[in-house]
N, C-alpha and C positions, 0 to 999 in steps of 0.2 A: 537438528536432524540426524545426527548418527546417535543423539542419545536414545533419541525415540523411535526411530526408523533404522536400526543400525544396517541391515542388508539393503537399503534404497540405493541406487544407482545415482549420483549427484555429477550434474554438468553445469559448468558454470560458465556465462557468455562475459567477454571483455572484450573492449575496442583495444587495438594495437598499443595505441600512446598510452593507456593506461596498464597495460601489461608491462611496457618497457618500465615505467614509472615503478611499479609494483616489483619487479626485479630488483632494479636498483635500488631500491629503500629494503629489500630482504624481506618484503610483507610477504605472511606465511598465509594469507587467507585463502590462497589457490591451492594449499597443500593437501588440503582435505578432499578436494575433487577428484573424481573418477577420472573426467576428462575436461580441460579447460578449450574453451573454441575462442581463438585469438581472433578477431573480424577486422578487417580495413573499413573505416567509415569516414564520411567528411569531417575536415577540421572544425572545430568549433568548441564551446563551451561543455563541461562534462557531462550536464544536465542533457543537452543536445546530442551528445555522443550516445549516452545512456538509452534516450528513446529510439535512436537509429537501431541499437541492438534488438531492442524489445519489440518492436514492430515487425523485426523481420526474423524472429526467433523460430516460427514454423518452417521455416526454409532453410535454416542452419541445422536443427538439431533432428536425427532421425528417428523415427517410430512413435508412439503414442507417446505424452509425457505432462507430468503437471508443471506448469510453470509457477513460481513464487517469487515476488518482489523481493530485495534483500532486507527490507525492516520488516520481516515475520518473523516468529518463532513458531517453531512446530512442538506442539505439547503431546500429542498422542499419535499412536501407528496409524497411517493415511491408507493403510490396505483396505482395498476394494475392488470389487468386479464392477469395472466400467461397461456400460449398456455398449454393444457393437452400434446399435442403431443412433445413436449421438456422435456430432463431429465436435461441438464444443459445449464446454461446460464452466460457468461462472456463478458469482453470487451475486444479488442485487448491489448497486452503490448503497452506501451506508445502511446497509443490512435493511432496508426501507420496505414496507408492505406498500405498493401501490407506486404511481409515477411521482405522486406530489413529494413522496419520502425520499425519493432516488435522485431525482434530478434538479440540482442547483441552479440558480438564477444564472450561474458565471458559463457554465457548461450549455446551458439552454440556448444563451446568447451566441456560444461559438458553432452551435447547430444551425442555428439561424443565419449567421454569418457566411457558412459555408453551404448554405441550400439545402440541408440535409433533413429529411424528415425525423419529427419526433418520435421514437419506438416505444413500443408498448411498456417495455421495460427497459430500464437503464441498469447497466453491469459494470462492477467495479473489475479493472485491469490487474489487480494485484496478486490474484490465484487463478490461473485459466488451465483446464484441462484442455488440450487439444489431441483428438483423435488423428491416426494415421489414414486420414480418406479424403478423397477428391474434394470433398467441399470443406473438409478443415484447410487443406491447402489453399483452397481459393479464398478463403477468411484471411489467411496468414499473408497470400500477395495482396489482398485488396487493402488490408490495414497498412501496409508499408506504402503502397501507393497514396491511399487518401490522407496518411498522416502528413507524408512530404508535400502533398498539395496543401493541406491546413497550415503547414509552417510559413509556405510562401505567402500563402494568401494574407495570414492574420500575424506572422509572427512569432505567435506563440507555438511552445512546443509540447505542449500536453497530449497524451496518447489515448486518453481515455474516449474522447467523443469518437474518434477515428475507429477506435476499438468496435464501438458500438454501431457504427454505421456499416461496416465490415461484416460483422454476423449479421443484421438483420437485414442487408442488402443481398447477402450471399445465397439464402435458401438454405444455409446449414440448419441441422436440426440440433436445438439448443438444449440443453438441460441446465435449469437455475439450480445452484447447489443452496443448501441450508447454509444460515449464517454460522452455524459452527468451524465451517470450512473457510471462512475469510472474516471473522469477527472484529470489525472496524472500530476498534475500542475509543476512538473520540467521539465519534457520534452515534454508537450503539452501544454501550456500556454493559445492558441487560445482556447482551450474547457472549460475554467474556467467560463465564465460570465454567462450563463445560465445553468450551471451544476446542477444536483441534488445533486453529491456526489462530494467532493473535496477528493483526496487522495494526501496526504503530503509528503509519503515517508519519515518518521519520522525517519526511523533507519538511513538513508543516512548519512556520514561524511561530512557536511556541515555547515556553518555557521546559527545562530539562526535568521531565515531572514523574518520570518510570525510572525504575531498576535498569531496564533496557537502555533507555536514552543514555543514562549515566555512564554505562559500560561503553555505548558505542562512542561517546565524546570522549573516553578515558582511552581507548584502543589506539596504540602507537603503531608508527606503519610498519614496526618489525614484531609486534606485540601478537597474540592470538587470546582470543576467550580462554580463562580458565576455564576449567569442566566443571569445578565446584558452583561458579558463578552461573554457569550452562544450566547446570542442576536446579539450581533454585529460579532461574526464569521458567522453565519448564515445568517446574512442579509448583508454582506458587498459585494459590486460590484465584487472585486478581491480580491484572497489570500492574498495579500500583501498590507502592509500601504503605504498610498501616502501622509502623513502628512508633508513634508518636498520638496522642490525643488528637492534635490538629489535623495529623493525615487521616487519622480512623474518621473524624467528623467531616472532611472533605470527601473521602470515598464512599461514605455513607450518601452524602449530597447527590456525588454522582450518581450512584445507583438509584436514588430516587428520583431525579430529574433526567435522567437519562440522555445526558450529554457531560461533557469537559469545556468547561467556559475557559477562557484567559485568565480568571482571576482565579479559578480552582487549580489552574497549572501552575500559577505563582505561589499559590499557597502550597502544594505538594512540593514544588521546587525549593520552598523555603525561602523563597525571593520575597521577603515580606515588605520591605521598601516599595518596591516596585507596585504589589498589590494594593499597599495602601494609597499610592499614588493616584492606582487606577479606580480604588474606590471615591476618592477626592473628585476625580474628576465627573464619577457618575452621579456623585451629591450634586457638582454643581451644576450639571446637565438637568437634572431634577428639580433644582431650585428656580432655573431659567425658566422652564417650561411654561408656567402660569402667565409669564410675562410677555414671552414671544406670541403666544395666544390672543393677547388683546388687541 
Protein backbone atom coordinates (compact mmCIF):
# COMPACT_ATOMS: atom_id res chain seq x y z
CA UNK A 1 0.00 0.00 0.00
CA UNK A 2 2.81 2.43 0.86
CA UNK A 3 4.51 1.81 -2.50
CA UNK A 4 1.46 2.35 -4.68
CA UNK A 5 -0.61 4.70 -2.48
CA UNK A 6 1.99 6.64 -0.44
CA UNK A 7 -0.43 9.26 0.91
CA UNK A 8 -3.09 6.84 2.09
CA UNK A 9 -4.02 6.64 5.76
CA UNK A 10 -3.70 3.03 6.92
CA UNK A 11 -5.53 1.73 9.98
CA UNK A 12 -5.19 -1.82 11.27
CA UNK A 13 -7.63 -3.73 13.45
CA UNK A 14 -6.17 -6.30 15.81
CA UNK A 15 -7.62 -8.12 18.79
CA UNK A 16 -5.98 -7.39 22.11
CA UNK A 17 -4.61 -10.93 22.57
CA UNK A 18 -2.86 -10.82 19.19
CA UNK A 19 -1.55 -7.33 19.88
CA UNK A 20 0.11 -8.54 23.08
CA UNK A 21 1.65 -11.44 21.15
CA UNK A 22 2.91 -9.07 18.42
CA UNK A 23 4.48 -6.72 20.96
CA UNK A 24 6.09 -9.56 22.88
CA UNK A 25 7.60 -10.97 19.69
CA UNK A 26 8.72 -7.57 18.42
CA UNK A 27 6.51 -7.96 15.36
CA UNK A 28 6.90 -4.96 13.03
CA UNK A 29 3.76 -5.36 10.95
CA UNK A 30 1.95 -2.70 12.97
CA UNK A 31 4.72 -0.12 12.57
CA UNK A 32 3.51 0.94 9.12
CA UNK A 33 0.01 1.82 10.30
CA UNK A 34 -1.14 5.36 10.98
CA UNK A 35 -3.40 4.00 13.70
CA UNK A 36 -3.89 0.60 15.36
CA UNK A 37 -7.29 -0.32 16.77
CA UNK A 38 -6.85 -2.77 19.64
CA UNK A 39 -10.21 -4.44 20.26
CA UNK A 40 -11.35 -6.76 23.01
CA UNK A 41 -13.14 -9.79 21.52
CA UNK A 42 -14.37 -13.08 23.01
CA UNK A 43 -11.73 -15.72 23.58
CA UNK A 44 -11.28 -18.37 20.92
CA UNK A 45 -9.13 -19.48 18.00
CA UNK A 46 -7.39 -16.76 16.00
CA UNK A 47 -9.71 -17.24 13.00
CA UNK A 48 -12.75 -16.70 15.20
CA UNK A 49 -11.26 -13.59 16.79
CA UNK A 50 -10.42 -12.14 13.37
CA UNK A 51 -14.04 -12.51 12.21
CA UNK A 52 -15.23 -10.77 15.36
CA UNK A 53 -13.01 -7.86 14.32
CA UNK A 54 -13.97 -7.92 10.66
CA UNK A 55 -17.72 -7.95 11.20
CA UNK A 56 -17.63 -5.00 13.61
CA UNK A 57 -15.31 -2.82 11.54
CA UNK A 58 -17.92 -0.23 10.55
CA UNK A 59 -18.53 0.54 14.23
CA UNK A 60 -14.81 0.84 15.02
CA UNK A 61 -13.38 2.94 12.17
CA UNK A 62 -14.49 6.55 11.80
CA UNK A 63 -15.49 8.05 8.47
CA UNK A 64 -15.71 6.40 5.07
CA UNK A 65 -13.06 3.77 4.35
CA UNK A 66 -11.99 0.89 2.12
CA UNK A 67 -11.51 -2.38 3.97
CA UNK A 68 -8.94 -4.89 2.69
CA UNK A 69 -8.33 -8.45 3.82
CA UNK A 70 -4.72 -9.07 4.87
CA UNK A 71 -4.11 -11.46 1.95
CA UNK A 72 -4.31 -8.71 -0.66
CA UNK A 73 -1.65 -6.83 -2.60
CA UNK A 74 -2.44 -3.32 -3.81
CA UNK A 75 -0.79 -2.86 -7.21
CA UNK A 76 -2.06 0.54 -8.35
CA UNK A 77 -3.38 3.84 -6.97
CA UNK A 78 -6.84 3.40 -5.45
CA UNK A 79 -7.85 7.04 -5.68
CA UNK A 80 -11.38 7.57 -6.94
CA UNK A 81 -14.39 9.67 -6.08
CA UNK A 82 -16.88 7.46 -4.28
CA UNK A 83 -20.45 8.53 -5.14
CA UNK A 84 -22.31 10.05 -2.21
CA UNK A 85 -25.37 8.06 -3.24
CA UNK A 86 -23.88 4.67 -2.28
CA UNK A 87 -23.59 3.09 1.16
CA UNK A 88 -21.55 -0.03 0.40
CA UNK A 89 -19.45 -1.23 -2.52
CA UNK A 90 -17.97 -4.68 -3.13
CA UNK A 91 -17.10 -7.11 -5.93
CA UNK A 92 -19.05 -10.20 -6.94
CA UNK A 93 -17.73 -13.35 -5.35
CA UNK A 94 -15.26 -15.24 -7.57
CA UNK A 95 -15.53 -12.23 -9.94
CA UNK A 96 -18.44 -14.18 -11.38
CA UNK A 97 -21.08 -13.01 -13.81
CA UNK A 98 -24.44 -14.19 -12.54
CA UNK A 99 -25.33 -15.95 -9.31
CA UNK A 100 -24.40 -19.39 -10.68
CA UNK A 101 -20.75 -18.22 -10.91
CA UNK A 102 -20.76 -16.39 -7.56
CA UNK A 103 -22.45 -18.65 -5.02
CA UNK A 104 -20.84 -21.99 -4.19
CA UNK A 105 -22.77 -24.96 -2.86
CA UNK A 106 -21.18 -24.66 0.58
CA UNK A 107 -22.28 -21.07 1.18
CA UNK A 108 -25.67 -21.71 -0.43
CA UNK A 109 -26.17 -24.46 2.16
CA UNK A 110 -25.15 -22.00 4.90
CA UNK A 111 -27.74 -19.46 3.72
CA UNK A 112 -30.35 -22.21 3.72
CA UNK A 113 -29.40 -23.39 7.21
CA UNK A 114 -29.84 -19.84 8.50
CA UNK A 115 -33.12 -19.34 6.64
CA UNK A 116 -31.69 -16.36 4.73
CA UNK A 117 -32.93 -15.67 1.20
CA UNK A 118 -30.51 -16.14 -1.68
CA UNK A 119 -29.53 -12.65 -2.91
CA UNK A 120 -29.65 -11.55 -6.54
CA UNK A 121 -25.86 -11.14 -6.47
CA UNK A 122 -23.38 -12.67 -4.05
CA UNK A 123 -20.53 -10.45 -2.89
CA UNK A 124 -16.98 -11.16 -1.77
CA UNK A 125 -16.09 -9.68 1.62
CA UNK A 126 -12.34 -9.32 0.99
CA UNK A 127 -12.55 -5.74 -0.32
CA UNK A 128 -15.40 -3.52 0.90
CA UNK A 129 -16.06 0.20 0.71
CA UNK A 130 -18.13 1.55 3.62
CA UNK A 131 -19.59 5.03 3.41
CA UNK A 132 -20.15 7.01 6.60
CA UNK A 133 -23.91 6.93 6.14
CA UNK A 134 -26.80 5.73 8.32
CA UNK A 135 -27.49 2.75 6.02
CA UNK A 136 -23.81 1.77 5.96
CA UNK A 137 -23.83 1.72 9.76
CA UNK A 138 -26.96 -0.44 9.67
CA UNK A 139 -25.10 -2.88 7.41
CA UNK A 140 -22.19 -2.96 9.88
CA UNK A 141 -24.38 -3.52 12.93
CA UNK A 142 -26.43 -6.17 11.15
CA UNK A 143 -23.32 -7.96 9.89
CA UNK A 144 -21.99 -8.38 13.42
CA UNK A 145 -25.36 -9.52 14.77
CA UNK A 146 -26.22 -12.08 12.08
CA UNK A 147 -22.66 -13.41 11.93
CA UNK A 148 -22.76 -14.04 15.68
CA UNK A 149 -26.12 -15.79 15.28
CA UNK A 150 -24.64 -17.93 12.51
CA UNK A 151 -21.70 -19.01 14.67
CA UNK A 152 -24.05 -20.06 17.47
CA UNK A 153 -26.39 -21.95 15.13
CA UNK A 154 -23.92 -23.62 12.77
CA UNK A 155 -20.65 -23.62 14.67
CA UNK A 156 -18.96 -22.14 11.59
CA UNK A 157 -17.09 -18.83 11.58
CA UNK A 158 -17.29 -17.78 7.91
CA UNK A 159 -18.30 -14.14 7.52
CA UNK A 160 -19.34 -13.85 3.87
CA UNK A 161 -22.92 -15.21 4.04
CA UNK A 162 -23.65 -12.87 6.94
CA UNK A 163 -22.18 -9.92 5.02
CA UNK A 164 -24.40 -10.61 2.03
CA UNK A 165 -27.48 -11.01 4.21
CA UNK A 166 -26.68 -7.74 6.02
CA UNK A 167 -26.23 -5.80 2.76
CA UNK A 168 -29.29 -7.13 0.98
CA UNK A 169 -31.64 -7.01 3.98
CA UNK A 170 -30.72 -3.48 5.03
CA UNK A 171 -31.90 -1.58 1.98
CA UNK A 172 -28.42 -0.08 1.60
CA UNK A 173 -27.45 1.43 -1.74
CA UNK A 174 -24.95 -1.04 -3.18
CA UNK A 175 -22.42 -0.50 -5.94
CA UNK A 176 -20.85 -3.61 -7.46
CA UNK A 177 -17.19 -2.95 -8.14
CA UNK A 178 -15.36 -4.23 -11.19
CA UNK A 179 -13.17 -7.32 -10.76
CA UNK A 180 -10.04 -5.13 -10.86
CA UNK A 181 -10.83 -3.98 -7.33
CA UNK A 182 -10.76 -7.54 -6.00
CA UNK A 183 -9.11 -9.90 -8.47
CA UNK A 184 -9.68 -13.28 -6.82
CA UNK A 185 -6.80 -15.03 -8.46
CA UNK A 186 -7.64 -18.65 -7.69
CA UNK A 187 -11.08 -18.57 -9.28
CA UNK A 188 -10.68 -15.73 -11.79
CA UNK A 189 -7.16 -15.72 -13.27
CA UNK A 190 -8.30 -13.74 -16.31
CA UNK A 191 -8.92 -10.69 -14.07
CA UNK A 192 -5.35 -10.50 -12.79
CA UNK A 193 -3.43 -8.69 -15.56
CA UNK A 194 -4.69 -5.13 -15.05
CA UNK A 195 -6.14 -5.47 -11.56
CA UNK A 196 -5.59 -2.86 -8.88
CA UNK A 197 -5.84 -5.43 -6.08
CA UNK A 198 -4.86 -9.10 -6.10
CA UNK A 199 -6.70 -11.23 -3.54
CA UNK A 200 -4.72 -14.39 -2.84
CA UNK A 201 -7.13 -16.47 -0.71
CA UNK A 202 -4.16 -17.23 1.54
CA UNK A 203 -6.35 -19.12 4.03
CA UNK A 204 -7.16 -21.78 1.44
CA UNK A 205 -5.48 -25.13 2.03
CA UNK A 206 -3.29 -25.46 -1.03
CA UNK A 207 0.36 -25.51 -2.02
CA UNK A 208 2.56 -22.45 -1.55
CA UNK A 209 2.25 -21.57 -5.22
CA UNK A 210 2.91 -17.80 -5.53
CA UNK A 211 5.73 -15.42 -4.56
CA UNK A 212 3.23 -13.78 -2.18
CA UNK A 213 2.60 -17.06 -0.35
CA UNK A 214 6.33 -17.80 -0.21
CA UNK A 215 7.06 -14.43 1.41
CA UNK A 216 4.14 -14.81 3.82
CA UNK A 217 5.48 -18.21 4.87
CA UNK A 218 9.04 -16.94 5.28
CA UNK A 219 8.11 -13.89 7.34
CA UNK A 220 9.33 -14.24 10.91
CA UNK A 221 7.55 -12.66 13.89
CA UNK A 222 10.24 -9.97 14.05
CA UNK A 223 10.61 -9.54 10.29
CA UNK A 224 9.13 -7.24 7.72
CA UNK A 225 8.71 -7.51 3.97
CA UNK A 226 11.76 -6.26 2.10
CA UNK A 227 10.86 -3.25 -0.05
CA UNK A 228 12.50 -4.76 -3.12
CA UNK A 229 10.37 -7.88 -2.69
CA UNK A 230 7.29 -5.71 -2.26
CA UNK A 231 8.14 -3.86 -5.48
CA UNK A 232 8.43 -7.16 -7.32
CA UNK A 233 5.04 -8.27 -5.99
CA UNK A 234 3.21 -5.12 -7.05
CA UNK A 235 4.95 -4.75 -10.42
CA UNK A 236 4.67 -8.36 -11.61
CA UNK A 237 2.41 -8.92 -14.59
CA UNK A 238 0.84 -12.02 -13.03
CA UNK A 239 0.65 -13.37 -9.47
CA UNK A 240 2.48 -16.60 -10.37
CA UNK A 241 6.19 -17.06 -10.99
CA UNK A 242 7.19 -17.89 -14.58
CA UNK A 243 10.90 -18.50 -14.01
CA UNK A 244 10.98 -22.00 -15.48
CA UNK A 245 9.52 -23.87 -18.44
CA UNK A 246 7.24 -25.90 -16.18
CA UNK A 247 5.88 -22.85 -14.41
CA UNK A 248 5.34 -20.96 -17.67
CA UNK A 249 3.42 -23.90 -19.06
CA UNK A 250 1.26 -24.19 -15.92
CA UNK A 251 0.50 -20.46 -15.96
CA UNK A 252 -0.51 -20.72 -19.62
CA UNK A 253 -2.95 -23.49 -18.64
CA UNK A 254 -4.28 -21.41 -15.76
CA UNK A 255 -5.02 -18.46 -18.02
CA UNK A 256 -6.53 -20.68 -20.69
CA UNK A 257 -8.77 -22.71 -18.36
CA UNK A 258 -9.66 -19.87 -16.01
CA UNK A 259 -8.96 -21.68 -12.75
CA UNK A 260 -6.16 -22.85 -10.48
CA UNK A 261 -6.55 -26.55 -9.67
CA UNK A 262 -4.77 -28.33 -6.77
CA UNK A 263 -2.53 -30.06 -9.32
CA UNK A 264 -1.54 -26.72 -10.87
CA UNK A 265 -0.74 -25.33 -7.41
CA UNK A 266 1.51 -28.30 -6.67
CA UNK A 267 3.35 -27.88 -9.96
CA UNK A 268 3.87 -24.16 -9.37
CA UNK A 269 5.15 -24.92 -5.86
CA UNK A 270 7.47 -27.60 -7.31
CA UNK A 271 5.80 -30.23 -5.17
CA UNK A 272 6.33 -32.83 -7.87
CA UNK A 273 5.96 -36.01 -5.71
CA UNK A 274 2.60 -34.75 -4.42
CA UNK A 275 1.55 -33.87 -7.96
CA UNK A 276 2.51 -37.33 -9.19
CA UNK A 277 0.54 -38.89 -6.34
CA UNK A 278 -2.51 -36.79 -7.21
CA UNK A 279 -2.17 -37.76 -10.88
CA UNK A 280 -1.92 -41.41 -9.90
CA UNK A 281 -5.10 -41.22 -7.83
CA UNK A 282 -6.90 -39.50 -10.71
CA UNK A 283 -5.79 -42.23 -13.13
CA UNK A 284 -6.98 -44.98 -10.79
CA UNK A 285 -10.35 -43.27 -10.41
CA UNK A 286 -10.63 -43.01 -14.18
CA UNK A 287 -9.78 -46.70 -14.61
CA UNK A 288 -12.30 -47.83 -11.99
CA UNK A 289 -15.16 -45.79 -13.42
CA UNK A 290 -16.29 -48.21 -16.19
CA UNK A 291 -16.38 -51.10 -13.72
CA UNK A 292 -18.40 -49.27 -11.09
CA UNK A 293 -21.05 -48.45 -13.67
CA UNK A 294 -21.69 -52.08 -14.65
